[in-house]
C-alpha positions in Angstrom: 0.0 0.0 0.0 2.8 2.4 1.0 4.8 1.3 -2.0 1.9 1.9 -4.4 1.3 5.4 -2.9 5.0 6.2 -3.4 4.8 5.1 -7.0 1.7 7.3 -7.6 3.6 10.2 -6.1 6.7 9.7 -8.2 4.6 9.8 -11.4 2.4 12.7 -10.4 3.0 15.5 -12.9 3.0 18.2 -10.3 5.6 16.3 -8.2 7.7 15.7 -11.4 7.6 19.5 -12.1 8.6 20.3 -8.5 11.4 17.8 -8.6 12.6 19.1 -12.0 12.6 22.7 -10.7 14.5 21.7 -7.5 17.1 19.8 -9.6 17.5 22.7 -12.1 18.2 25.0 -9.1 20.6 22.5 -7.6 22.4 22.0 -10.9 22.9 25.8 -11.4 24.0 26.2 -7.8 26.4 23.2 -8.2 28.1 24.7 -11.3 28.5 28.0 -9.5 30.0 26.1 -6.5 32.7 24.7 -8.9 33.4 28.1 -10.5 36.8 28.7 -8.8 38.0 25.2 -9.6 36.7 25.3 -13.2 38.5 28.6 -13.7 41.9 26.9 -13.3 41.0 23.5 -14.9 42.5 22.8 -18.4 39.7 22.8 -21.0 40.2 19.2 -21.9 39.1 18.2 -18.4 36.3 20.6 -17.8 33.5 18.1 -18.3 35.0 15.8 -15.7 35.3 18.2 -12.8 31.8 19.3 -11.7 30.6 15.8 -10.9 27.5 16.5 -8.7 25.9 19.2 -10.9 26.5 17.1 -14.0 24.7 14.1 -12.3 21.8 16.3 -11.5 21.8 17.7 -15.0 21.4 14.2 -16.3 18.5 13.8 -14.0 16.9 17.0 -15.2 16.9 15.6 -18.7 15.4 12.3 -17.4 12.6 14.3 -15.6 12.0 16.4 -18.6 11.6 13.3 -20.8 9.2 11.8 -18.2 7.1 14.9 -18.4 6.9 14.4 -22.2 6.1 10.6 -21.6 9.4 9.6 -23.1 12.5 7.6 -22.0 16.2 8.2 -22.7 17.6 5.0 -21.3 21.3 6.0 -21.6 20.7 9.2 -19.8 18.6 7.4 -17.2 21.6 5.1 -16.5 24.0 8.0 -16.3 21.7 9.8 -13.9 21.0 6.8 -11.6 24.7 5.8 -11.3 26.2 9.2 -11.0 23.5 10.6 -8.6 24.1 7.7 -6.2 27.9 7.8 -6.6 28.4 11.5 -6.1 25.6 11.9 -3.6 27.2 9.4 -1.3 30.8 10.5 -2.1 30.1 14.1 -1.1 28.4 13.1 2.2 31.3 10.8 3.1 33.9 13.5 2.3 32.1 16.1 4.5 31.6 13.6 7.4 35.3 12.6 7.0 36.5 16.2 7.2 34.3 16.7 10.3 35.8 13.5 11.9 39.3 15.0 11.1 38.5 18.1 13.1 36.7 20.5 10.7 33.7 22.4 12.0 30.6 21.9 10.0 28.7 25.0 9.0 25.1 25.3 7.8 26.4 25.1 4.3 27.9 21.6 4.9 24.7 20.4 6.5 22.8 21.7 3.5 25.2 19.8 1.2 24.8 16.6 3.2 21.0 16.9 3.0 21.0 17.8 -0.7 23.5 15.1 -1.7 21.6 12.4 0.2 18.5 13.5 -1.7 20.5 13.1 -4.9 21.5 9.6 -4.0 18.0 8.5 -3.2 16.0 10.2 -6.0 17.9 8.5 -8.8 17.2 5.1 -7.4 13.5 5.7 -6.6 12.7 6.0 -10.3 14.1 2.6 -11.1 10.6 1.2 -12.0 10.3 3.8 -14.7 13.7 3.4 -16.4 14.3 1.4 -19.5 18.0 0.7 -19.0 19.5 -2.2 -20.9 22.9 -3.9 -20.1 24.7 -2.0 -22.9 23.6 1.3 -21.3 25.3 0.3 -18.1 28.5 -0.8 -19.9 28.7 2.7 -21.5 28.1 4.3 -18.1 30.8 2.1 -16.6 33.3 3.4 -19.2 32.2 7.0 -18.5 32.3 6.6 -14.7 35.6 4.7 -14.4 37.2 7.0 -17.0 36.1 9.9 -14.8 37.8 8.3 -11.8 41.1 8.0 -13.8 40.8 11.7 -14.8 40.1 12.6 -11.2 42.8 10.7 -9.4 45.6 10.1 -12.0 45.4 13.6 -13.5 44.4 15.2 -10.3 41.1 16.8 -11.5 38.9 15.4 -8.7 36.6 17.8 -6.8 38.4 19.7 -4.1 38.4 18.0 -0.7 39.1 19.6 2.7 42.7 20.1 3.6 42.1 18.0 6.8 41.7 14.9 4.7 43.9 15.6 1.7 46.6 13.5 3.3 44.3 10.5 2.6 44.4 11.1 -1.2 45.2 7.4 -2.1 42.4 6.2 0.3 40.0 8.6 -1.3 40.9 7.4 -4.8 40.5 3.8 -3.7 37.1 4.5 -2.0 35.9 6.4 -5.1 36.7 3.5 -7.4 34.8 1.0 -5.3 31.9 3.5 -4.9 31.7 3.6 -8.7 31.6 -0.2 -8.8 28.9 -0.4 -6.1 26.9 2.3 -7.8 27.0 0.4 -11.1 26.1 -2.9 -9.5 23.2 -1.3 -7.4 21.6 0.3 -10.5 22.0 -3.0 -12.4 20.3 -5.0 -9.6 17.5 -2.5 -9.2 16.9 -2.3 -12.9 16.9 -6.0 -13.2 14.5 -6.6 -10.3 12.2 -3.6 -10.8 8.7 -4.3 -12.2 8.7 -1.9 -15.1 5.9 0.7 -14.9 4.6 3.4 -17.2 4.6 7.1 -16.2 
């Protein structure tokens, strides 16, 4: 009963519009957040730096397609994997910096809340995705390539100074978070009963 009510809410057009507007706002804010880092990033790497806003941009496209009663499965796969990955990554980095002694401000708490929302929203729409295995293979190439750019070429999103000494551990964690995100979306997509919007 609760599950069916949730599914009804997720496909409600008013709810889809509200979620789309929230994600558009979050995407714009996210790109502004990266402004200083993007200003010093070589052009060839620009697309790989603002991870979270690019993930929410993918989801904006998915929500827009849903409102038009359409599916873009490759973008759905990109959104689901990257929303979960970077949503969880950001929360872990903020909590790790607090554990290392940083004081959390309202901005960090807002980022924790918003990134948890990112991680959850992409997975909630699994019953409405039309992802095929080749879509996830393409997303795996994108995601793991991004990890290489981030941690071999040093283009990762900036982390707090208090945890920068754990660069290798962060890179290792990020790789396995990519793998978990891909596997989770694969399992949810395989098991989800496909529904129409």
